[in-house]
C-alpha positions in Angstrom: 11.4 -7.8 -2.3 12.6 -5.9 1.3 16.2 -5.6 -0.8 14.1 -3.8 -3.5 12.4 -1.8 -1.7 15.5 -0.6 0.1 17.6 -0.3 -3.4 14.3 1.8 -4.5 14.6 3.8 -1.5 18.3 4.2 -2.0 17.8 6.2 -5.4 17.4 10.3 -4.8 15.7 10.6 -7.8 13.1 7.8 -7.0 12.5 8.5 -3.5 11.7 12.1 -3.9 8.7 11.2 -7.3 7.6 8.3 -3.9 7.5 11.3 -1.6 5.9 13.3 -4.0 3.2 10.9 -5.2 2.3 10.2 -1.1 2.1 13.8 -0.4 -0.1 14.8 -2.8 -2.2 11.3 -2.2 -2.3 12.7 1.1 -3.9 16.2 0.6 -6.1 14.2 -1.9 -7.2 12.1 1.1 -7.5 15.2 3.6 -10.3 17.3 0.8 -11.8 14.1 0.9 -13.3 15.0 4.1 -13.6 19.0 4.2 -17.3 19.7 3.3 -18.5 21.7 1.0 -19.6 25.6 2.3 -23.1 25.6 3.3 -24.0 22.4 3.5 -25.2 19.6 6.2 -22.9 16.5 5.4 -25.0 14.3 8.2 -28.1 14.6 6.0 -26.6 13.8 3.0 -24.8 10.8 4.4 -28.0 9.8 5.8 -29.4 10.0 2.5 -27.2 7.0 1.1 -27.4 5.1 3.9 -31.5 5.4 3.3 -31.0 4.8 -0.8 -29.7 1.3 -0.2 -26.6 -0.2 -2.0 -27.9 -0.5 -5.3 -27.8 3.1 -6.7 -25.2 4.3 -9.2 -25.1 7.0 -6.5 -22.8 4.5 -4.3 -20.7 3.4 -7.1 -19.8 7.1 -7.9 -19.1 8.0 -3.9 -16.7 4.3 -4.3 -14.6 6.4 -7.2 -14.5 9.6 -5.0 -13.4 7.3 -2.3 -16.7 8.2 0.0 -16.0 12.1 -0.8 -19.8 12.2 -2.4 -21.7 10.4 0.5 -20.2 13.8 2.9 -20.4 15.9 0.0 -16.9 17.2 0.2 -14.9 19.3 -2.1 -13.5 16.6 -3.5 -17.1 15.1 -4.1 -17.1 14.7 -8.4 -13.6 12.7 -7.7 -12.1 12.5 -11.2 -14.7 11.0 -12.8 -15.8 14.2 -14.9 -12.1 14.3 -16.3 -12.5 10.6 -17.0 -15.5 10.9 -19.2 -14.1 14.2 -21.0 -11.2 12.1 -21.9 -13.1 9.5 -23.6 -15.2 11.9 -25.2 -12.2 13.9 -26.5 -11.1 10.0 -27.8 -14.0 9.4 -29.3 -14.4 12.8 -31.4 -10.7 12.1 -32.8 -12.4 9.6 -34.9 -14.6 11.4 -36.6 -13.1 14.9 -36.1 -10.3 15.1 -38.9 -8.5 18.8 -36.9 -8.5 16.3 -33.7 -7.2 13.3 -35.6 -4.6 15.4 -37.2 -3.9 16.8 -34.0 -3.0 13.4 -32.6 -0.6 12.9 -35.2 1.3 16.1 -34.4 2.9 14.8 -31.5 3.7 16.2 -28.3 2.5 19.8 -29.7 -0.8 17.7 -31.0 -1.2 16.0 -27.7 -0.8 19.5 -25.3 -3.6 20.7 -27.1 -5.9 18.3 -27.3 -5.2 17.5 -23.4 -5.8 21.5 -23.1 -9.6 20.9 -24.8 -9.8 17.8 -22.5 -9.5 20.6 -19.5 -11.8 22.6 -20.7 -14.6 19.9 -21.2 -14.1 18.5 -17.8 -14.9 22.2 -16.0 -17.9 22.1 -18.1 -18.5 18.5 -17.2 -17.7 19.3 -13.6 -20.4 22.0 -13.6 -23.1 20.2 -15.1 -22.5 17.1 -12.4 -22.0 19.4 -9.3 -25.3 21.1 -10.8 -27.2 17.5 -10.8 -25.9 17.0 -7.3 -26.8 19.9 -5.5 -30.4 20.1 -7.4 -31.1 16.2 -7.1 -29.9 16.5 -2.9 -32.2 19.4 -2.5 -35.1 17.7 -4.1 -34.7 15.0 -1.7 -34.9 17.2 1.4 -30.5 16.4 2.1 -29.5 20.2 1.0 -31.5 23.3 1.8 -29.7 25.8 -0.7 -31.4 29.1 -2.2 -29.7 30.3 -5.5 -26.4 32.6 -4.2 -25.7 29.0 -1.8 -26.2 26.6 -4.8 -23.9 28.7 -6.9 -21.4 28.7 -4.3 -21.8 24.9 -3.8 -21.5 24.5 -7.9 -18.4 26.9 -7.5 -16.7 25.0 -4.9 -17.3 21.3 -6.4 -16.2 22.5 -9.7 -12.6 23.8 -8.3 -12.5 20.8 -6.3 -12.6 18.3 -9.2 -9.9 20.9 -11.4 -7.8 20.3 -8.2 -7.8 17.1 -8.8 -7.1 16.8 -12.3 -4.1 19.2 -12.0 -3.2 17.0 -8.8 -3.4 13.3 -11.0 -1.1 15.4 -14.1 1.4 16.8 -11.2 2.0 13.1 -10.0 2.1 11.8 -13.6 4.8 14.3 -14.7 6.8 14.5 -11.1 5.7 11.3 -9.0 5.4 7.6 -10.1 2.8 6.2 -11.9 -0.3 7.4 -14.1 -1.6 9.9 -11.3 -5.5 9.9 -12.7 -5.2 6.0 -12.3 -3.6 6.5 -8.4 -6.1 8.6 -7.7 -8.8 6.6 -8.5 -6.7 3.7 -6.7 -6.4 5.6 -3.3 -10.6 6.0 -3.7 -11.1 2.3 -4.0 -8.5 1.8 -0.9 -10.7 4.2 1.4 -13.8 1.6 1.4 -11.6 -1.3 2.3 -11.5 -0.7 6.3 -15.7 -0.9 5.9 -15.5 -3.8 3.4 -13.5 -5.7 6.0 -15.8 -4.9 9.1 -18.6 -6.2 6.6 -16.7 -9.1 5.7 -16.1 -10.0 10.0 -20.1 -9.1 10.3 -21.3 -11.1 7.5 -22.3 -14.5 7.5 -21.1 -17.8 6.7 -20.7 -17.3 3.2 -19.1 -14.2 2.9 -16.4 -15.4 5.6 -15.7 -18.1 3.4 -16.2 -17.5 -0.1 -14.8 -13.6 -0.8 -11.3 -14.1 0.8 -11.2 -16.7 -1.9 -12.3 -14.7 -4.6 -10.4 -12.0 -4.2 -7.1 -14.0 -4.0 -8.5 -15.6 -6.8 -9.4 -11.8 -8.8 -5.5 -11.0 -8.0 -4.5 -14.4 -9.0 -6.3 -13.6 -12.7 -5.3 -10.2 -13.0 -1.8 -10.5 -12.2 -1.8 -13.4 -14.9 -3.9 -11.6 -17.5 -1.8 -8.3 -17.2 1.4 -10.2 -17.3 0.6 -12.7 -19.9 1.8 -11.8 -23.7 2.3 -12.9 -26.9 6.3 -13.0 -28.3 6.1 -12.0 -31.9 9.5 -12.8 -33.8 11.2 -10.2 -35.3 14.3 -11.0 -37.9 16.3 -7.5 -38.8 18.4 -8.0 -42.1 21.8 -6.1 -42.8 21.7 -2.2 -44.2 23.4 0.0 -44.8 23.4 3.1 -42.5 25.4 5.9 -44.1 29.0 4.1 -44.6 28.3 1.6 -42.6 26.9 -1.9 -42.3 24.7 -2.3 -39.4 24.7 -6.4 -38.7 21.1 -8.1 -38.5 19.2 -9.7 -35.3 16.4 -11.1 -34.0 14.2 -9.8 -31.2 10.7 -9.9 -30.7 7.6 -7.8 -30.3 5.7 -8.2 -26.9 1.7 -8.3 -27.5 -0.1 -8.2 -24.3 -3.2 -10.3 -23.8 -4.5 -6.8 -22.0 -2.8 -4.1 -23.7 -5.3 -1.7 -22.4 -5.1 -2.5 -18.8 -8.3 -1.5 -16.2 -8.5 2.0 -18.1 -12.0 0.2 -20.2 -13.6 -0.3 -16.4 -12.7 2.7 -15.6 -14.3 4.8 -18.9 -17.3 1.8 -18.6 -17.9 3.2 -15.1 -17.9 6.5 -16.4 -20.1 6.1 -19.4 -22.7 4.5 -17.4 -22.8 7.6 -14.2 -23.8 9.6 -17.2 -27.4 9.2 -17.8 -28.1 9.1 -14.2 -26.3 12.8 -14.1 -28.4 14.1 -16.7 -31.4 12.1 -15.4 -31.1 14.2 -12.4 -32.3 17.6 -14.3 -35.5 15.5 -15.3 -37.4 14.1 -12.4 -40.0 12.5 -14.7 -37.3 9.9 -15.9 -35.7 9.3 -12.3 -38.1 6.0 -12.0 -36.7 4.6 -15.7 -33.3 5.5 -14.3 -33.5 3.7 -11.2 -35.3 0.3 -12.9 -32.9 0.5 -15.7 -29.7 1.9 -14.6 -29.1 0.0 -11.1 -25.9 -1.7 -10.7 -28.0 -4.8 -9.6 -30.2 -4.7 -12.7 -29.7 -7.3 -15.4 -30.3 -4.4 -18.3 -27.3 -2.5 -16.7 -25.3 -5.5 -16.2 -25.4 -6.1 -20.0 -24.3 -2.4 -20.9 -21.9 -2.1 -18.7 -20.0 -5.7 -19.7 -20.5 -4.8 -23.6 -19.0 -1.1 -23.0 -16.4 -2.9 -21.2 -15.6 -5.0 -24.2 -16.2 -2.2 -26.5 -13.8 0.0 -24.8 -11.0 -2.6 -24.4 -11.1 -3.0 -28.6 -11.2 1.1 -28.4 -7.8 1.8 -26.2 -6.2 -1.3 -27.6 -6.5 -0.1 -31.0 -5.2 3.5 -29.6 -2.4 2.6 -28.2 -1.1 0.0 -30.9 -1.8 0.4 -34.8 -0.9 -2.7 -36.4 -0.5 -0.4 -39.6 1.6 2.0 -38.3 3.7 -0.8 -36.3 4.4 -2.6 -40.2 5.3 0.6 -41.3 8.3 1.1 -38.7 9.6 -2.1 -38.8 9.7 -2.0 -43.0 11.6 1.2 -42.4 14.0 -0.4 -39.6 14.9 -3.2 -42.1 12.6 -5.5 -39.5 10.2 -8.2 -41.0 8.4 -11.0 -39.1 9.6 -14.3 -40.9 7.2 -16.1 -43.2 5.9 -12.6 -44.0 6.6 -9.7 -46.5 6.7 -6.3 -45.0 3.9 -4.2 -45.4 0.0 -4.9 -45.4 0.7 -8.7 -45.1 2.3 -8.2 -41.8 0.1 -5.4 -40.7 -3.1 -8.0 -41.1 -1.1 -10.4 -39.5 -0.7 -8.4 -36.2 -4.4 -7.2 -36.4 -5.6 -10.6 -36.0 -3.1 -11.6 -33.8 -4.4 -8.7 -31.5 -8.0 -9.3 -32.0 -7.4 -12.9 -31.0 -5.4 -11.8 -28.0 -7.7 -9.0 -27.0 -11.0 -11.0 -26.9 -10.5 -13.1 -24.6 -8.8 -10.5 -22.1 -12.1 -8.0 -23.0 -14.2 -10.7 -22.1 -12.4 -11.4 -18.5 -12.6 -8.1 -17.4 -16.2 -7.9 -17.8 -16.9 -10.8 -16.0 -14.9 -9.8 -13.0 -16.1 -6.3 -13.7 -19.7 -7.5 -12.8 -19.2 -9.7 -10.6 -20.2 -7.3 -6.8 -23.3 -6.6 -8.8 -24.1 -10.2 -9.5 -23.1 -10.7 -5.6 -25.6 -7.9 -4.6 -28.8 -9.2 -7.1 -28.3 -12.8 -6.0 -26.5 -13.6 -2.8 -27.8 -10.6 -0.7 -24.1 -8.9 -0.2 -24.1 -6.1 1.4 -22.9 -3.0 -1.0 -19.9 -1.9 1.3 -18.6 -5.9 0.9 -18.8 -6.4 -2.4 -17.8 -2.9 -3.5 -14.7 -3.3 -1.3 -13.5 -7.1 -2.2 -15.4 -7.3 -4.9 -14.6 -7.5 -9.0 -14.1 -4.0 -9.8 -12.3 -2.6 -7.2 -9.7 -5.5 -6.5 -9.5 -5.0 -10.6 -8.4 -1.5 -10.5 -6.2 -1.6 -7.7 -4.0 -4.7 -8.7 -3.8 -3.3 -11.9 -2.9 0.5 -11.0 -0.1 -1.5 -8.6 0.9 -3.5 -11.5 1.4 -0.7 -13.3 2.8 1.7 -10.6 5.6 -0.8 -9.8 6.4 -1.7 -13.6 7.3 2.1 -13.5 9.2 2.1 -10.6 11.0 -1.4 -12.1 12.3 0.7 -15.1 13.8 3.7 -12.7 15.5 0.9 -11.1 16.8 -0.8 -14.6 18.3 2.6 -15.5 20.4 2.5 -12.4 21.4 -1.2 -12.9 19.6 -2.4 -10.1 17.4 -5.8 -10.0 14.2 -5.0 -11.0 11.1 -6.8 -8.9 8.7 -8.3 -11.8 10.2 -11.3 -13.2 
C-alpha cells in the first residue's frame, strides 16, 4: 500500500488533484467553525445538548460536520443540494421535457444541473428560515427581522458556496465532491465518538469495535461484489476491414448505487421536520413519528433506502439501452437473442442483485437508531461508529480510491484495489 501511495504521489497530475481536494476540504472545515453574524453559538450548542440524541436535528448536525450546532456559515451542509438532486431526478420521470434533456448528453445534463442549482438556493433559503424561526422560538436565538434576514442570507450563501466547492472537487480534484464533503463531515464526529466509546460501559467497549470492523468488511464485500455476464462478439465488416470476434464480460455490481441511497433517504426524512418548523402545532407529531429512534421512522427510512437503491440503479443502468448497444456493436449473450430477450435477462439479473444489496443498506443504516433506542447507547457513539457513518465513509473512500486507481492504471502503474 505504501508503494502505491508513493507512486501516486509521483504522478504530477494526481498529486495536484489530491492537494486541491485537501485544500478545498480544509476551507470547508474552517467555514464550519465561523459563526453566522449575530448568533450566540453557545446558546445554540446548549439547545442541542438539551435536546438529546433522538432528534432529526442531530442527524442533520452529523451531515453538517457539527456546523449546525455552532450555527456556522456552513450550518446547512450540502443536504439542500442532495434534496434538490433527488427532486430533479424524480421529475425527469414525470416531465417529458426533463426526460428529453437527460437524453441529450452533456448539454442536457448541464441544463439539469443549472435547474438543480436554482432549486438548491430556494431549498437552502427555506431551510435557513426554518432553523432561524425554530431557534428563536426555543429562545436560543434573539433576532429581529433585519438580523434574521442577514442570518438566512448568510446560511444560503454558505450552502451555495459548498455546492460550488463540491463541483470544483469533482472537476479539478479526485473523487465525487459532494460525497467527499459529506465524508469529511462524518469524520469530524469520529473523535467525539471515540471519547464516548472510552467513557462507555463494557457493552460499548467490546461490541462497537467489532461491529465497526464487521460493517467495514461487509461494505467492502458488497461494494466490490459483482456478477460477470459473458458477452460474445461476432465477426463483422467495418468499412473494408473484417473485425475479429471475441469474448468478454459485463460486470453487474451487487450494489451499483453505492451509498447514494442512504444519503438520499436521510435528506428526504429530514424534509418534513424542516417544513414543520413553520407550523408549531405539528411539532408534537413530528417529534413523535420523525424521531430517528421511533419505530415508524426506522420503517420509513428502510423503505426509502430500498426504493432509492432501485431508482438510482435504474438511472445508472438501463437494460434496454445496454441490450441495444450490444446489438449495435455485434455483441450478444450466449444462449439469448439480441434485443428484448437480452434486455429482459439483464433486468432480471439486475433485480436479483439489487434486492439483497438494498436490504443490506437498509439494515446497516438503521443500526445506530436501534442501538440508541434499545441499548441506551449515546448519540455520539452510535453516530460516529454506527452503520450510516461507517457505511458512507467506507463507500466514499472506496469510490475515491477506485478513481485514483484508474488514474494510476492510465499511467502504467500497478493499481491498489485487487
